[in-house]
C-alpha positions in Angstrom: -9.4 -21.9 8.5 -6.0 -20.7 9.6 -7.0 -19.3 12.9 -7.5 -21.8 15.8 -9.7 -19.4 17.7 -12.2 -19.1 14.9 -12.2 -22.9 14.5 -13.0 -23.3 18.2 -15.8 -20.7 17.9 -17.3 -22.5 14.9 -17.2 -25.8 16.8 -18.9 -24.2 19.8 -21.6 -22.5 17.6 -22.1 -25.8 15.8 -22.6 -27.7 19.1 -25.5 -25.5 20.1 -27.0 -24.8 16.7 -29.6 -27.1 15.2 -29.9 -27.6 11.5 -29.9 -24.1 10.0 -31.9 -25.2 7.0 -34.7 -26.9 9.0 -37.7 -24.7 9.6 -38.1 -23.5 13.2 -40.5 -25.6 15.2 -41.8 -22.6 17.2 -41.3 -19.3 15.4 -40.7 -16.5 17.8 -43.7 -14.5 18.7 -43.7 -11.0 17.3 -43.4 -8.2 19.8 -46.7 -6.4 20.3 -46.6 -2.8 21.6 -49.3 -2.1 24.2 -52.0 0.3 23.3 -51.7 3.7 24.8 -55.1 3.4 26.4 -54.2 0.4 28.5 -53.7 0.9 32.2 -50.2 0.0 33.5 -50.3 -1.8 36.8 -47.2 -1.1 38.8 -46.3 -3.5 41.6 -47.0 -2.3 45.1 -44.2 -2.4 47.7 -46.1 -5.0 49.8 -46.3 -7.3 46.8 -42.6 -6.9 46.2 -41.8 -7.7 49.9 -44.1 -10.7 49.8 -42.4 -12.0 46.7 -39.0 -11.5 48.3 -40.0 -13.3 51.4 -41.3 -16.2 49.3 -38.0 -16.4 47.4 -35.8 -16.4 50.5 -38.1 -18.8 52.4 -38.6 -21.2 49.5 -42.3 -20.7 49.7 -44.6 -20.3 46.7 -45.1 -16.6 46.0 -48.5 -15.3 46.5 -49.8 -13.4 43.6 -50.7 -9.8 44.1 -54.1 -9.4 45.6 -56.8 -8.3 43.3 -58.2 -6.1 46.0 -55.5 -3.5 45.6 -57.1 -0.7 43.7 -55.5 0.5 40.5 -54.0 3.9 40.9 -55.5 6.4 38.6 -52.8 8.6 37.1 -53.8 11.8 35.6 -53.2 12.6 32.0 -50.8 15.4 33.0 -48.7 12.9 35.2 -48.7 10.4 32.4 -47.5 13.0 30.0 -44.8 14.1 32.4 -43.6 10.6 32.9 -43.5 9.9 29.2 -41.6 13.2 28.6 -39.1 12.3 31.3 -38.6 8.8 29.9 -38.2 10.1 26.3 -35.7 12.8 27.4 -33.7 10.2 29.3 -33.6 7.9 26.3 -32.7 10.8 24.0 -29.8 11.9 26.2 -28.4 8.3 26.4 -28.8 7.9 22.6 -27.0 11.2 22.0 -24.2 10.1 24.2 -23.9 6.7 22.5 -24.1 8.2 19.0 -21.6 10.9 19.8 -19.1 8.5 21.2 -19.5 6.1 18.2 -19.9 8.4 15.3 -17.9 11.5 16.2 -14.4 10.0 15.9 -15.3 8.5 12.5 -16.7 11.8 11.3 -13.6 13.7 12.6 -11.3 11.3 10.7 -13.3 11.6 7.5 -13.2 15.4 7.8 -9.5 15.4 8.5 -8.9 13.2 5.4 -11.0 15.4 3.2 -9.4 18.6 4.3 -5.9 17.1 3.9 -6.9 16.0 0.4 -8.4 19.4 -0.6 -6.0 21.7 1.2 -3.3 21.9 -1.6 -5.9 22.7 -4.3 -7.5 25.3 -2.0 -4.1 26.9 -1.4 -3.5 27.2 -5.1 -7.0 28.7 -5.6 -6.5 31.3 -2.9 -3.1 32.3 -4.3 -4.7 32.7 -7.7 -7.6 34.8 -6.3 -5.2 37.1 -4.4 -3.0 37.5 -7.4 -5.9 38.3 -9.8 -7.3 40.8 -7.3 -4.0 42.6 -6.8 -3.5 42.8 -10.6 -7.0 44.2 -11.2 -6.7 46.7 -8.3 -3.3 48.0 -9.4 -4.6 48.1 -13.0 -7.4 50.5 -11.8 -4.7 52.9 -10.7 -2.7 52.5 -13.9 0.1 50.4 -12.4 1.0 47.3 -14.4 2.4 44.3 -12.6 4.5 41.7 -14.3 2.5 38.5 -14.4 4.4 35.4 -13.6 4.7 32.8 -16.3 2.4 29.9 -15.4 3.9 27.5 -18.0 6.1 24.8 -16.7 
């Protein structure tokens, strides 16, 4: 390789990389999407405070107590939350896609128009000329047609 930066990157990758041809000892677990019927347990503020106290005081964190009742969320609230989350994700995706794809699309359109504009100009001139000749011919006026030969 000619570039020393790429050589250094390859050396760094090689240091932390095991044999790429050896089978993985523990293949990664596939992601499993939770079922929609499962109840999501959100942490309660007191559990978060207890965990924070345990972290700052170097004590073992106490697991959330099982005595806290699960909050039943109505189907309407669940639907509202899901709709809000999807709208938020949609707006962020639209922003990202617009910022990434729009400049490339604009450049492709500019290139295409620049390529087709001379031919379009010739076609428009031909259409206008033929229309004028036909219209004047209707009134008995003959126009001299230009010689198209080169």
